[in-house]
C-alpha positions as CSV (number, residue, x, y, z in Angstrom):
1,Q,16.6,13.5,-2.4
2,V,15.1,10.1,-1.7
3,Q,11.4,10.0,-1.3
4,L,9.1,7.0,-0.8
5,V,5.4,8.0,-0.8
6,E,2.4,6.0,0.1
7,S,-1.1,6.8,-0.7
8,G,-4.2,4.5,-1.0
9,G,-4.9,4.0,2.6
10,G,-8.6,4.6,4.4
11,S,-11.5,3.0,5.8
12,V,-13.3,-0.2,4.6
13,Q,-15.2,-3.1,5.9
14,A,-14.2,-6.1,6.7
15,G,-13.8,-8.2,3.3
16,G,-13.3,-5.0,1.2
17,S,-10.4,-4.3,-1.0
18,L,-7.7,-1.1,-0.9
19,R,-4.9,-0.6,-3.0
20,L,-2.0,0.8,-1.6
21,S,0.6,2.5,-3.6
22,C,4.3,4.1,-3.3
23,A,5.8,6.7,-5.3
24,A,9.6,6.0,-5.4
25,S,12.2,8.2,-6.1
26,G,15.5,9.5,-5.5
27,F,17.3,6.3,-6.2
28,T,18.1,3.4,-8.3
29,Y,14.6,1.5,-7.8
30,N,15.6,-1.3,-10.0
31,S,18.8,-2.4,-8.0
32,Y,16.5,-2.7,-4.6
33,C,14.0,-4.9,-3.2
34,M,10.8,-3.0,-2.2
35,A,8.6,-4.6,1.1
36,W,5.4,-3.5,2.4
37,F,5.3,-3.8,6.3
38,R,2.7,-2.7,8.9
39,Q,2.6,-1.4,12.8
40,A,-0.3,-1.3,15.1
41,P,-0.3,0.5,18.1
42,G,1.3,-1.5,20.8
43,K,2.3,-4.1,18.3
44,K,6.0,-5.5,16.5
45,R,5.9,-4.0,13.2
46,E,5.0,-7.0,10.8
47,G,6.5,-7.9,7.3
48,V,3.5,-8.2,5.0
49,A,5.3,-8.6,1.6
50,T,8.4,-8.0,-0.7
51,I,9.6,-8.1,-3.9
52,G,12.9,-9.0,-4.9
53,S,15.3,-7.2,-6.8
54,D,15.4,-10.5,-8.9
55,G,11.5,-10.7,-8.8
56,S,10.6,-12.4,-6.7
57,T,7.7,-12.4,-3.9
58,L,7.5,-13.0,-0.5
59,Y,4.2,-13.0,1.7
60,A,3.5,-13.3,5.4
61,D,1.6,-15.9,6.0
62,S,-1.2,-13.9,7.6
63,V,-1.8,-12.5,4.3
64,N,-1.0,-14.6,1.8
65,G,-3.6,-15.4,-0.9
66,R,-5.2,-12.0,0.2
67,F,-2.5,-9.6,-0.5
68,T,-0.5,-9.1,-4.0
69,I,2.7,-7.2,-4.2
70,S,3.5,-5.7,-7.3
71,E,5.7,-3.1,-9.2
72,D,6.2,-0.6,-12.1
73,S,9.4,0.0,-12.3
74,T,8.5,2.5,-15.7
75,T,7.4,4.5,-13.2
76,N,9.5,3.6,-9.7
77,T,5.6,2.8,-7.9
78,L,4.6,-0.2,-5.4
79,Y,1.5,-1.5,-5.2
80,L,-0.2,-3.6,-2.7
81,Q,-3.6,-5.1,-3.5
82,M,-5.4,-5.9,-0.5
83,N,-8.6,-8.3,-1.0
84,A,-10.6,-10.0,1.6
85,L,-9.3,-7.3,4.7
86,K,-10.2,-8.5,8.2
87,P,-10.3,-6.0,11.4
88,E,-6.7,-7.3,12.0
89,D,-5.2,-5.9,9.0
90,T,-5.5,-2.4,10.5
91,A,-2.4,-0.9,11.0
92,M,-0.5,2.1,9.7
93,Y,1.5,0.4,6.4
94,Y,4.8,1.2,5.2
95,C,6.7,0.7,2.2
96,A,10.5,0.8,2.2
97,A,13.7,-0.3,0.2
98,P,15.9,-2.4,2.5
99,G,18.7,-3.3,0.1
100,R,19.7,-5.5,-2.8
101,E,18.3,-8.6,-1.9
102,N,15.9,-11.3,-3.5
103,A,12.4,-11.0,-1.6
104,R,13.1,-13.6,1.5
105,Q,16.5,-11.7,2.3
106,C,14.2,-8.6,2.0
107,M,11.8,-9.7,4.7
108,S,14.2,-10.9,6.6
109,F,15.9,-7.3,6.9
110,V,12.0,-6.0,7.4
111,V,12.0,-8.1,10.7
112,A,15.7,-7.4,11.6
113,G,14.6,-3.6,11.2
114,V,17.2,-3.1,8.8
115,L,14.5,-1.3,6.5
116,G,17.2,1.2,4.8
117,Y,14.8,3.8,2.6
118,R,11.1,3.7,4.3
119,G,7.9,5.8,3.4
120,Q,5.9,7.9,5.9
121,G,3.0,5.0,6.1
122,T,-0.8,5.4,5.1
123,Q,-3.3,4.2,8.0
124,V,-5.6,1.4,6.6
125,T,-8.7,0.9,9.0
126,V,-10.9,-2.4,8.6
127,S,-14.2,-2.3,10.7
128,S,-16.1,-5.4,11.1
């Protein structure tokens, strides 16, 4: 059974940091690209960061330089280090395994709503 379980969300003041984790199981993790995306109430889904099955990474312009995606393939865990958080980063954050692609194609899949396996999300709230 495929499972993606996010954790690490919470409430933080602007300028603070959070580290999200996504524990994956039930599929061949190393063959898949992995993605973080977010969605706020009333807003479109936004791809945040992806890491390709080839190790490539890609970030949304809105988070580039502040967020870092990484993974531990020995434990099948995906991470998102979020620094210099802003109120506009407030959203539910999800991890997903869209397919067996590089980071750029992975982001395209997320934007198109092709999410593959996905978790239930973890809430991030940033106050000003």
